[in-house]
VOGU-3710 file (C-alpha; in Angstrom, 3 decimals, decimal comma):
1> meqpkqinnt> 16,239/-30,952/11,380  15,025/-27,867/12,862  17,190/-26,238/15,443  15,748/-25,318/19,225  16,012/-21,074/19,464  16,197/-18,696/22,003  14,731/-15,080/22,394  15,727/-12,613/24,017  12,232/-10,592/24,410  14,304/-7,609/23,018
11> serlvddlks> 16,333/-7,850/19,833  13,936/-10,510/18,739  10,350/-10,227/20,685  8,654/-13,745/21,276  4,973/-12,010/19,435  6,661/-11,564/16,372  7,378/-15,297/15,915  4,945/-16,185/17,287  2,890/-14,401/14,421  4,718/-16,405/11,806
21> rlstqsrisi> 3,612/-19,518/13,210  0,601/-19,216/13,487  -2,700/-20,459/11,243  -6,197/-20,955/10,853  -5,587/-24,798/11,700  -3,409/-23,939/14,697  -4,739/-25,687/17,893  -2,800/-23,756/21,167  -2,685/-24,642/24,721  -0,866/-22,493/27,623
31> aaasfsiyaf> -0,218/-23,064/30,716  0,707/-20,102/32,637  -0,620/-17,951/36,006  -2,388/-15,020/34,505  -4,567/-13,942/31,522  -4,820/-9,971/29,742  -6,997/-9,497/27,604  -4,287/-7,113/26,228  -2,339/-10,339/25,250  -5,115/-11,155/23,390
41> eamkaelekv> -5,239/-7,463/21,656  -1,707/-7,765/20,306  -2,693/-10,556/18,469  -5,911/-10,530/17,930  -5,593/-10,951/14,469  -3,968/-13,621/14,709  -5,818/-15,357/17,241  -9,593/-14,928/15,765  -8,466/-17,153/12,447  -6,772/-20,194/14,829
51> eevrfiftsp> -9,206/-23,808/14,994  -8,358/-23,413/19,165  -7,029/-22,199/22,503  -7,337/-24,403/25,707  -5,776/-22,458/28,560  -5,218/-24,199/32,212  -4,098/-21,189/35,002  -1,279/-23,740/36,613  -1,905/-22,231/40,061  -6,126/-21,755/41,295
61> tfvadktkke> -7,632/-19,106/40,419  -11,903/-18,411/39,408  -12,133/-21,514/42,050  -13,771/-21,404/45,271  -11,073/-21,071/48,443  -12,226/-22,419/51,698  -8,465/-21,204/52,828  -8,730/-20,170/56,600  -7,746/-16,474/57,574  -5,093/-17,847/59,235
71> krefyipkln> -3,640/-18,919/55,985  -4,861/-15,321/53,916  -1,421/-14,637/52,476  -1,920/-17,241/49,973  -5,406/-14,734/48,941  -3,425/-11,616/47,351  -1,635/-13,708/45,123  -4,692/-15,105/44,303  -6,818/-12,072/43,793  -4,362/-10,230/41,228
81> rernlygtef> -3,722/-13,602/38,901  -7,379/-13,046/38,274  -7,550/-9,168/38,348  -4,159/-9,367/35,326  -7,135/-10,453/32,829  -7,939/-6,988/32,618  -4,222/-5,950/32,583  -1,096/-6,407/34,193  0,942/-4,082/37,095  3,001/-3,370/33,945
91> eiklrnqlsq> 0,401/-3,000/31,180  -0,719/0,194/33,377  -0,337/2,682/30,288  -2,697/1,008/27,844  -4,954/0,598/30,460  -4,899/4,358/30,269  -5,988/4,525/26,783  -9,363/3,933/27,750  -10,168/1,247/25,356  -10,080/-1,169/27,919
101> kaiakecatw> -13,656/-1,653/26,996  -13,588/-2,442/23,438  -11,409/-4,997/24,438  -12,749/-6,957/26,271  -15,776/-7,292/24,308  -14,176/-8,523/21,199  -12,081/-10,853/23,865  -15,420/-12,116/24,727  -16,404/-12,986/21,915  -13,482/-14,728/20,597
111> irkkvkfksn> -13,589/-16,550/23,858  -16,945/-17,623/23,590  -15,996/-19,283/20,264  -12,508/-20,648/20,664  -11,539/-20,492/24,194  -11,501/-23,200/27,521  -10,068/-22,712/31,009  -9,172/-25,052/33,279  -7,557/-24,239/36,909  -5,283/-26,168/38,453
121> ssqegmggff> -7,645/-26,378/42,035  -4,598/-28,046/44,073  -1,605/-27,232/45,679  0,458/-28,735/43,865  2,895/-26,546/41,106  2,910/-26,652/37,368  5,457/-24,987/34,766  4,362/-22,413/32,525  4,974/-23,333/28,481  2,700/-22,104/25,698
131> hlcdgepsal> 2,126/-25,171/22,852  1,190/-24,176/19,317  0,602/-27,009/17,326  0,114/-26,131/12,796  -3,361/-29,151/12,727  -4,322/-32,136/14,486  -2,044/-33,435/16,374  -3,017/-36,889/16,121  -3,414/-36,144/12,474  0,337/-35,132/11,693
141> pvfdmnvpsk> 2,939/-37,268/9,999  5,926/-39,439/11,866  8,930/-37,096/13,682  11,296/-36,561/10,401  14,414/-34,875/10,766  14,300/-33,587/6,913  10,938/-32,237/7,784  9,829/-28,640/9,556  8,326/-29,342/13,101  4,781/-29,082/12,668
151> qhvylpfddf> 4,834/-28,813/17,137  6,880/-25,830/19,284  6,827/-25,292/22,383  7,561/-22,511/24,378  9,189/-21,963/28,073  9,082/-20,741/30,424  5,896/-19,205/29,779  4,943/-17,402/33,089  1,495/-15,689/32,204  -0,208/-14,777/28,484
161> sttqlgcekg> 0,387/-11,108/28,723  1,890/-8,450/26,928  5,307/-8,736/29,207  5,957/-12,450/28,359  4,850/-11,591/24,654  7,603/-8,662/24,626  5,528/-5,843/24,066  5,692/-4,054/27,002  9,205/-3,990/29,460  8,715/-5,955/32,426
171> nnvytmvnvl> 11,292/-5,486/35,571  13,763/-8,081/34,046  16,580/-6,291/31,334  15,282/-9,947/29,430  13,793/-12,579/29,349  14,385/-16,055/28,122  11,808/-17,756/26,482  13,502/-21,072/24,687  11,682/-22,584/21,697  11,517/-25,901/21,189
181> pspsaeaylq> 10,104/-27,804/18,068  9,329/-32,292/17,997  10,327/-34,056/19,575  10,325/-31,738/23,030  7,359/-30,272/21,773  5,694/-33,774/21,737  6,415/-34,752/25,237  4,699/-30,879/26,584  1,639/-31,515/24,549  1,168/-35,760/26,396
191> ifnqqwende> 1,794/-33,869/29,282  -0,810/-30,968/28,975  -3,626/-33,272/27,502  -3,233/-35,554/31,097  -3,758/-32,731/33,005  -6,515/-31,507/30,744  -8,549/-34,831/30,980  -8,090/-34,419/34,841  -11,313/-33,945/36,120  -10,703/-33,795/39,927
201> kfkdvtarvl> -7,521/-31,154/39,461  -8,200/-28,898/36,975  -11,202/-27,226/37,095  -13,489/-26,197/34,053  -13,539/-21,881/34,912  -14,134/-20,320/31,106  -17,404/-19,629/32,431  -16,162/-18,134/35,593  -13,355/-16,044/33,050  -16,160/-14,604/31,230
211> eyietvyqen> -18,571/-13,280/33,602  -15,029/-11,251/34,890  -14,620/-10,290/31,084  -17,830/-8,772/30,840  -18,126/-6,768/33,632  -15,646/-4,730/32,176  -17,543/-3,332/28,956  -21,170/-4,325/30,936  -23,349/-0,674/32,005  -23,923/-0,742/35,774
221> apeyiyfial> -25,918/1,461/38,124  -23,912/3,831/40,128  -25,903/1,966/42,804  -24,549/-1,296/42,128  -20,416/0,487/41,426  -21,442/1,693/45,209  -21,878/-1,580/46,924  -19,416/-3,543/44,639  -16,598/-0,482/46,198  -18,185/-1,644/49,822
231> ynifhefled> -17,519/-4,683/49,299  -14,561/-4,907/48,636  -13,230/-2,641/50,679  -14,734/-4,384/54,217  -15,652/-7,828/53,087  -12,704/-9,184/55,456  -14,810/-7,305/57,834  -18,009/-9,406/57,460  -16,571/-12,450/57,896  -15,483/-11,276/61,453
241> isedvlpner> -18,791/-11,328/62,146  -19,732/-14,196/63,902  -22,777/-15,078/67,174  -19,887/-16,032/69,036  -18,593/-12,474/68,775  -22,139/-10,325/68,806  -23,212/-9,100/71,665  -25,780/-10,961/73,523  -28,933/-9,007/73,230  -30,466/-11,618/75,825
251> tgfknsliwn> -28,701/-9,669/78,786  -31,576/-6,541/78,225  -28,992/-4,477/77,704  -30,334/-2,416/74,586  -33,240/-1,134/77,949  -31,258/0,118/79,679  -31,222/4,252/80,321  -27,937/4,727/79,269  -28,225/2,617/75,583  -31,233/4,732/75,243
261> klynfqkdaa> -29,805/7,851/75,903  -27,041/6,614/73,032  -27,404/8,108/69,480  -26,686/5,717/66,545  -23,724/6,814/66,110  -22,330/6,022/69,779  -24,771/2,442/69,622  -22,836/1,288/66,810  -19,776/1,590/68,350  -20,640/-0,555/71,434
271> laiinkleky> -21,237/-2,754/69,321  -18,409/-2,678/67,869  -16,075/-2,036/70,938  -17,877/-5,701/72,183  -17,106/-7,500/68,911  -13,543/-5,950/69,886  -13,569/-7,535/73,099  -14,404/-10,746/72,816  -12,648/-11,065/69,873  -9,052/-9,539/70,825
281> ngciladsvg> -9,579/-9,036/74,291  -8,471/-4,823/74,471  -9,887/-2,191/72,504  -9,780/1,274/71,302  -12,445/4,257/71,380  -10,713/7,089/69,158  -13,583/9,677/68,520  -12,391/13,516/69,253  -13,646/15,602/71,825  -17,330/16,250/72,551
291> lgktftalav> -18,594/12,500/70,730  -19,577/10,992/73,948  -17,092/8,727/74,291  -18,180/8,546/78,219  -21,581/7,441/77,611  -20,597/4,580/75,036  -18,360/3,585/77,603  -20,740/3,748/79,985  -23,201/1,179/77,758  -20,093/-0,732/77,440
301> ikyyenrnks> -19,767/-1,202/80,885  -23,568/-1,705/81,378  -23,343/-4,981/79,147  -20,560/-6,871/81,016  -22,450/-6,072/84,423  -24,993/-7,644/82,617  -23,412/-10,513/82,512  -22,116/-10,380/85,901  -19,159/-9,293/85,164  -16,911/-7,001/87,435
311> vlvlcpkkln> -15,715/-4,096/85,655  -12,920/-1,986/86,258  -12,666/2,410/85,388  -8,303/3,569/85,462  -9,640/7,255/84,725  -6,734/10,504/86,127  -7,850/11,588/89,378  -9,336/14,637/88,044  -12,397/12,754/86,418  -13,216/10,475/89,523
321> enwitfrsny> -15,491/12,521/90,844  -17,578/11,720/86,826  -17,594/7,658/87,605  -18,525/8,042/90,471  -21,443/10,010/89,842  -22,445/7,739/87,279  -22,816/4,821/89,252  -24,173/6,350/92,411  -27,965/7,528/93,509  -27,375/10,989/92,872
331> knnpiagdrl> -29,786/13,797/91,624  -27,614/14,764/89,008  -27,156/11,293/88,449  -29,327/10,041/84,800  -28,419/6,644/84,742  -29,122/6,143/88,309  -31,619/3,405/87,201  -29,468/1,510/85,500  -27,435/1,135/88,628  -24,135/0,601/87,677
341> rydilfhtdl> -21,742/-1,207/90,289  -18,237/-0,300/88,832  -14,525/0,017/90,659  -12,868/2,804/90,127  -8,805/3,505/89,773  -6,342/5,355/88,946  -3,990/5,374/85,576  -1,094/6,000/88,530  -2,545/2,596/90,235  -1,537/0,044/87,444
351> srehgssngl> 2,177/-0,417/88,550  0,882/-0,689/92,015  -0,066/-3,910/93,872  -0,163/-3,320/97,571  -1,261/-0,479/99,201  -5,334/1,139/98,725  -6,283/3,763/96,526  -9,571/4,989/95,613  -10,726/3,263/99,089  -10,249/-0,032/97,377
361> dldhinratt> -7,458/-2,658/99,360  -5,168/-3,707/95,911  -4,019/-7,248/97,436  -7,758/-8,152/97,520  -8,579/-6,958/94,056  -9,615/-10,054/91,579  -7,396/-8,804/88,671  -8,198/-12,631/86,430  -11,605/-12,222/86,648  -12,473/-7,756/85,660
371> tswsstkait> -12,602/-6,222/82,719  -11,323/-2,448/82,511  -12,208/0,509/80,763  -9,341/3,442/80,501  -10,883/6,774/80,809  -9,312/7,733/76,791  -9,863/11,681/78,416  -6,313/11,760/79,041  -5,039/10,224/76,346  -6,778/12,856/74,152
381> sameetwmkr> -5,718/16,268/76,062  -2,004/14,621/75,766  -2,522/14,628/71,967  -3,948/17,810/72,032  -1,254/19,918/74,339  1,641/17,493/71,804  -0,767/19,169/69,095  -0,354/22,375/70,662  3,437/22,907/71,103  3,673/21,513/67,385
391> kmmmsslrke> 1,320/24,298/66,340  3,423/26,824/67,777  7,145/25,934/67,201  6,080/25,875/63,846  4,699/28,954/63,987  7,601/30,384/65,502  9,629/28,472/62,677  7,756/30,910/60,188  8,383/33,345/62,201  12,682/33,131/62,880
401> rktdirn> 12,341/32,841/58,472  10,423/35,455/57,666  13,137/37,579/59,809  16,285/35,909/57,719  14,799/36,495/54,738  14,454/40,600/55,673  18,251/40,294/56,708
//
C-alpha cells in the first residue's frame, strides 16, 4: 500500500514529483487562487502531453463583480489574482528575462487544446489542492492495497505558480505539501467533480483567461496603450461621476461673465470643485500663484448663487478690498454684470460667534445654510514663507560645512 508523504520544496521539490508522475493519460484537476504562465513554462513539456486539465479559481476571479464602493478593499486581492497570470510578486526575476511574450503565446495554445477554467463566483471559501489522475477515473480498477495508486492529491496548493512548485523562493522558509494516494485522493476528486458541475456557483471563465493572456503577445498601437494606462489610473474617478454631483447647467452659470473669462483649465477646476463640494462637502484648490484661483472661486460662487445659496467668503483682512470689488458695481470690476452678493468675513472671525465684523452682525449669521469659500492666498503666502526660511537655513548649513572643511 502506497503511503502518504510530505514535500518541503527545499530538499525535494513539488515540480519534480509532478513531472515524474505525469503521462499522456494524466488528467489534472486543480483548485487554486491564481494561475501563472510561468508555472506552465516550468512544466511545459509534461503539461503539453496530458489528456486534460480542469482549473477552478477558489475565489471570484475573471467574473463580473458588482461590489459596492464601500467594500472596494475586496477589489485589490481580486485584481492581484487576475494579474498573477503574468507572474506573481515572487516571479519578478522571470519577468525580467523578457520572455513573457513567447511563454504567453505557448500557454494560450495549450489552454485552447487542453484546459478549461471555472471560477468560484460565490463568497464561500474553498481550499486549494492539485489532483492527478493517471487515466480515466471511471476506468480505474477498484482500490487494491497491492496495486500502486493511480490517483494522488497534493495539498495545500494555494496557487499554480513557480513558488508553489518549488522553482522560486517565496516568503516561507519551507512549504510543506502533503501527497495523499487513494482513497483520500478519490474523495478530493469527488468533491472537485461536484463543484465543477455546479453551474450556479462556478462560472466558466476560460474565454476571459485566454483574453487576458492574449493581450501579452498581441501587438497594440501606442495610442491604445496610452488610453489603457489612463483608464487604469483614473477609472475609479470616472465611476464617481454621476448626475447627482455634476453641476446643473440649467442654473445658467455658464452664461455668466466670470465663466466666459476663465481659461479652459480654470473651467475644469471650477467643475471639479463643484463636484467635490456636492460629494464630500469640501474641497481645496491648490494651484500655484498666478493661475487665477480667485476667478475660479468666483465662478463656483456664481454657480451657488444662481441656485439661491448664501455664500460666505473668508479671507485675510488685507484682501478685503479685492473681494469687495468683485461684488460691487465699480468701474474696475470686470464682472459687475454678474451682480455677486456673497458676504465677506476674515479668518480671525472663525472662532467668534458674537459682535460684528466687516459690517456683519455675527450673532445673526445663518451658518447652517451658508456655503463658505476661504481664500488660499494666506495659505500660499505661509507656504512660500516656510519655503524661504528652509532655503535660507539650508544655505547657512552649507556655508558652515564649507568653513568646517577648510578648518
